[in-house]
N, C-alpha and C positions, 0 to 999 in steps of 0.2 A: 625500635621503624620495622611499621611490616610489612613483613613479606610479600607479595603477589605474583602467584604461580600460576596458571591457565594452564588446566591440563585438556585435549582438544582428543576423543576421538576419531579418529576421522576415518569418515567410510568412501567409496567407491558412489560418490553422488553426483549422478552429470543430468541426468531428465530432468523435468520441469515433471515431470508427480513425485517424486520420487522419498520414500520415507525415511526421516531421521530415525532409525529404531534407539540407537541413544543417544543423550544429553549430553553434551560437553557443562564442565562444571570447572567452578570458579574457586581456588582456596583461598580461604586471607585469614593469615595463621593459624589457626586452633577449625576457623568455619567454612563451613565449606556453603558457598552461594549456587546453586542450582537455576541454570534462564529456564530451565521449560521440565518444570519439578510434578504437571499435570500426563510428562508422553506424549504431547503433543505430537501430531503425524509428521508436524513442517512440511507441510506439499509445497509447492508452488504452483504453475499455472500459466504464462507466457508462453504463448509460441512461437516458431521460429526466433526466436536467439538463444546465441553464443554467446562465445567471451567474445568472438569476434566480431561481434553487430557492433554497429554504428548508432551514433544517435541520431534521435528523430527531426532534427531541424523543428521548424517552428512554421503556425501559420499565421500569425498577428506579430507586432513588434507592441507584448503588454507595458503599458505608461509607468513609470519607475514615481513612485517616491521619489517627497527632497526631505524626510524626517521618517527617522524607526526608531520605538520604541526598542529597550531593552528585549523586553520579553514580551509575547505575544501567543496567544492559544485560544484555540475554539474548541479544546478537546470536549471543555463542558459541553457543546452541543449535540456531541457525539453517540451515541448507544453502544455499553457496555459492551469490550470486542468477546468478540467470539472466535470459534474453532470453521474452519472450512472443511475440517478431519481430510481425512486421505484423497479426498478428488480436489484436481487441479483448476479448479474454479476462483482465486484469487483476482483477479480480476474484476468481476462479479461482484465477489466480498466489496473491493473497493471503490468499482463505478455504483450498486444499489443498495449495497447493504447498508456502507455506511456513508459515502452523500448522497444518494438518492433521500434518506430517514434524515438529514442531517438540511439538505433544501426545503425538501415536504419538511421537517416540524422547523425550522426559522418562515418559512412560509405562513406557516396560520401560526406562531407565534406560542404556539404550542411546546411544554416539557411532557416529554418521553416518559407513558406511563402503561403503554400494556402492546403486547402484538399487533394491533394494529398499525400501531403507527412509529413499525420497524419495516425497510419494505427486504425482500424478499433477492437474496441474490440468484433464485433456485429460476425466476422469474425470466432473466435475460439468459441464465449460464443451460440446461436444461434446453431453447429454443435456439439460441447457437450450436447446442450440441446436436441436436435434433437433421442441424443443417448441412451441418458434418458428420457426422457418425463419427465424433471427435470426445471421452469425457475425460480428456485430460492436459485440457489450454485450450486461452478463447487469450482476443484483447480487449483494451481499454479503447479501444475505439468500438468494435462489435457490440460491447455492453453499452456504450452509449448513444450508441445507436438508435439503440430501440428503446433508449428510457427516448431519446429524442423522438423518437418516429412512434412510440406505441404506452409509453411513459412508468410507470414502474406497477408494483404490487403489495400487499402490503407481506408477512412472513406471516401468521395466522388465517391467513387464505391461498395462500402458497407456501406450505410451511415448505423448508430444506433439507435434502433428506443425501445423505455426503453417500450412500453407494445406490442412488437414480441418478442420472440423469438426463430419461427416456419421457419423463410425462411431464407432459406440456399444460397451460394454463386448460380447463374446460369453459364453458360456454356463459356458467352461472360466473365462477372464478374470474374472468375477464369482465363481468359485469362491473367488479373493484378498484378496476388500474386508475390510476392515477395521470391527469394527464390532462394540460401539457405539465409539464414540473421543469425545463430547459429547451428556453429556444436555440442554440447550439454548445457548441468545447470550440476549444482551441489548443492545440498546443503551443507552448511557451518554452521551448527549448523539451533539451543543446545543441544549436548550432555549431557545428560545422565549418568553418569558412578557410582552405587555404591549408585545410590539413590540422589547426590549433579548433577546438573547442569554446566558444563564447564562456564564458561567466555568466551561470543564471541564481547566484545566491539571492541578490536586490531584485530579484522578477520573482522570484517565491517568494522575498517578506510581501514585495509590494501587490501581490495575488493574498498572502496571505488577511495582508489589511486592509484591501475588498471587502475581507470574508469570506473569500473564494478558497477554501478546500485545495489542494492540488495535487492530482489522482499522480503517483511516480511508481515507472515502472525501474527498477535495477537490478543490477545483477549480484547476488547472494552465492556465498559458499557457507561450509559446513560448520567454521566459525561462528557464524551472522547472527550477531545479541549475546555471544556469548562472555567476552571483556566487559570491563566495570571503567566505572571515571565517577568519579567527585561521586560514590555513591549510587550510581547507575549505571543501567545498563548502554554501554551505548560503543557504535559501529564506527572507527577511524581506518578499516580502510579492510577492500574486497580480493582472492589470492587465487590469482589464476590455480595456482595446481592444488587447491582443494576448491574449483568453482560447482557448482552442484546448480546454477540456471537463473533465470532471473521470474521476478516479481510484483507483484502489483502491489500499491497501500496506500495509505493518505497519508499528506502534510498537512497538521490541523494546528502545528508553532513553530515556536522555533524561542530559543531563551541564550544571548551573544553571552552572557553567565561559562554558559557550559561549550561555544562556538558551533553549537550542534542546531536544528530542524528534527521538528520531531511527533514521529511518523504514529501513526497506528493500525497493527496488524492483526492480521485473521488468524490466528494461533490460540489463539484464547485468553481468558482476563488473566490466568498465572503464568503464562510467560512475560522474561523480560521485565519491562519493569507495571506491572498488570497490564496487562498486550501490551503494550507501544513500547518507542525501542526511538532514543536517543540517534541520526545520523550526522556525521560531521559534517561541518562544513566546508571540505578540503574536497571532497564529493562535486561541490560547486562551482570550486574557482573556473576562471580558464586555464585550461590544459599545458599551454607555458606559464603557470605560477609556479615553483618548485614545489608548493605541497600539495598541489591538483592530486588526487586518486580516483582513476575513473571507478567507474561502476554504472551512474545515470546514465540510463539511456534515452525518458521519454519522462516531460513532466506535460498535464492536460490539465485545465481545467474549465469549464461547465460556467452557460452566461444565464439567467433569467430573464431576462428582458433586450 
């Protein structure tokens, strides 16, 4: 029987934009599997978030389905994962690069063929950074407000540069803005009712079955994405003692065989499972259930009608 030994290089990583200089590896027998072979900086970027931060609540009661297939996945409609690099722009990547690209290409029934069909995270992040004089973070809502009020802009017209958050789109670039993309967005949980955080597993599954990817903000630690289960990188806990900050990603699917949701991340296509990670359903249970794990702070969906 194979023995599993986890080696974790633990650094003092508490800010939303701190880089990981050393990646963690898992040794399986004689084979060492590195979750970050490209040595991506693994930057974060949700501002005003700490270990003690509460959950967002919900702005709507999302309608639940009655039947749930065992596996469902929207990942095939997403662009190939890329890296946010050293910039704390995860919320812009989750909303504009992933969700915006998904919504635009599903709306036009097109296959992503070139850079003009991929939306730029810099379009929203740079505007938010210029307004706040903060190049090291943003919020999911701030980036979605720009999508709602202005639209999206493709990455060929307005490229992303991890070293520059001061550029704003000029008049000729703005002529290529695509709008409208969304009609509204809503938070769908988690909700804290009298000290009990409500279950969100089937809310998220229902949104996915409506073909709505879910933008997630969650707490991460320095071991995030290191452990493996059933030959995939898998997250089943976030620890306070090695807490790094909060990070935005997109939930694109779920797999009941793995007891997990599948998330696309902005740490490059070589990180974890080709840029994706599985996150246990335990994070989406009610907090009065013994298997509940703390971590998820906000879940958001966008509407197009």
